[in-house]
C-alpha positions, 0 to 999 in steps of 0.5 A: 150254703146260701143264707136263709131268707130270714137272714136276708130279711135281717140284712135288709132291715139293717140296711133300712135302719142305716138310712138306705131306702131300697135294698135288693140282691143280684147275681155277679154276672154280665149284665144286659147292656155291656155290649151297648156300653161298648158301642157307646164308648166306640161312638165317642159319646163318653166325651173326654171321660177316659176313666170310662173307656180304658180297657180295665173299665170296659173289661170289668163292666163286661165281666163283673167277676173280675171285680171280686172273683170270689163274689157270689152275690151283689147287694144293691142299695138306693139312697134318696136325696132331696128333689130340686127346689122350684125356681124362686121368683128372684131368678131375674136378680142373678141367681144361678142353679145347682143340681139338687144332688150336689146341694149337701155334704158330699155323698161319697163321704156319707154313704160308703161308711154306712155300706162298710157298717152293713158289711160288718153286720152281714158278717154277724148275721151270716155267722161267719167267723173269718172276715167276709170278702166284700168290695163296694162302690157308690158311683166310683167303680167300673160297674153297670150299677143301673143294670144291677139295680134293675136285676135286683128289683129296684126299678128300671132305666128310664129314657133319660138313662136314670134308674127310676124307682117306682116308689122314689123316682130317680132322685137316688144314689146307687151303691153296689156291694160284691160279697163272697156270700151266696144269697137268693137274688131278688125278683128283677124289675122287668117292666119299662114304665116310661111307656110312650112318654117323651118328656125328658127327651123333649125338655132337654135344652141341648138334645143330648138324650138320644132316642136310642136311650143313651146320653151324648155326654158331649152335649150334656150340661151336667157333663160340660159343667162338671167333668169337662175341663176345657172350653164349653162349646159356644153353641151350648152356652145359651142352653145352659141358662142358669145351670152353674153345676149339673142339670136336673131338667130331665128328672124334673119333667119326669112324671114318676118324680111327682111321687116324691112330693108325697114322701114324708120321711126325711132323706139321709143327707140333709140339703144345704139350702143356701147352695141351691141358688148361688148369687152369680155376681158375688160368686164370680169373685170367689178366690181359690181359698174361698171356693174350697172353704164354701164347697170343699165338702160338697160334690161341687168341689169336683169342678174346682174353682176354675170350672165353677167360675167358668160356668158362672161366667156363662150363666152371667152371660145368659142372665145379663144381670147388671151387677155381673158386669164389674166382676166379669170385667175384673176376670177378663183383666186380672184372672190368670186362667185363659179359659175363664177370661175367654168365657168372661169375654163371651159373657160381656159380649152378650150384654150389647152395651157401650160399656161392655163393648169398651171393656172388650176393646180395652182388653183386646189391646193387651190380651196375649192369649190367642184363644181369649183374643178370639173370644173377645173378637167374636164378642165384639162382632156380636154387638 
């Protein structure tokens, strides 16, 4: 027997009480973009994210019933996070930039426990004596969550591939919860309110947003600074500007996110203001222990110290702040990781100074790693 509409309203009220901003219900059925997803994988646009392309991930996205065979409903929840801050005037003083969603406690530690509480409440509201079967994900499972969100009435998938809520824009986390309870689905969101707008496509510094409405992760700053573990392509590095972790540009230019400025209610996960704009020359010297201590409980930990310092080196090369020369030189000479040394060499080459040229020449005499030697030679040739 399906839940009564009054019971669903009680569940929605509890979800909002727990800090979720939007609530909707979809059916656990194949979603519209599963075949497009397969084409995206086949085209290699997922880059090196193998967890997206393994057969299990593909099968479950094609048939959500494989996730929880007993599922009869899918609850979709949206949780707002703080919008990106405007760039301070101190950019010329060597500030990097971190994507807004990462400037707080890791959402994986905050949101899933609240979904668990919601499941327990649903069991009470439904009057079920035995434990209900439920399986939920917050950006962690093989789920077409944006498709489910649209079907549950939360919003539409924009040209930048973000789920856009007409009320809250795209600065939101999505959670999906499969349940073995029958619930009436919410009216789907059928409108595409992007219209003729091309701002996100035009603003992307690496042109990774394709007109066909998908992301080429191989060129995406967010992918390259977070998921990518190896060398950042040389042609992409200048486009990274001062983005140390992630990128918000395609959301910052979206007209629908202007509405976020009107919201007065606080977000569930409060931001840590000191994370938005790291001081590049001081961060370049972080040890592994210092990195874990500062970022271990934030999403930034995903890139690990190796990826973070690599990204900082690229940003230092773009900003060319004089205070970065010394820590870059130290990385080039003392850092055990070759990828970091290589990116430090590239950054030093961007300064076009006699001092930095000499630093590169000195290291070239002793550098044992062919990749790093190639970066040094290219840096010297750019002088």
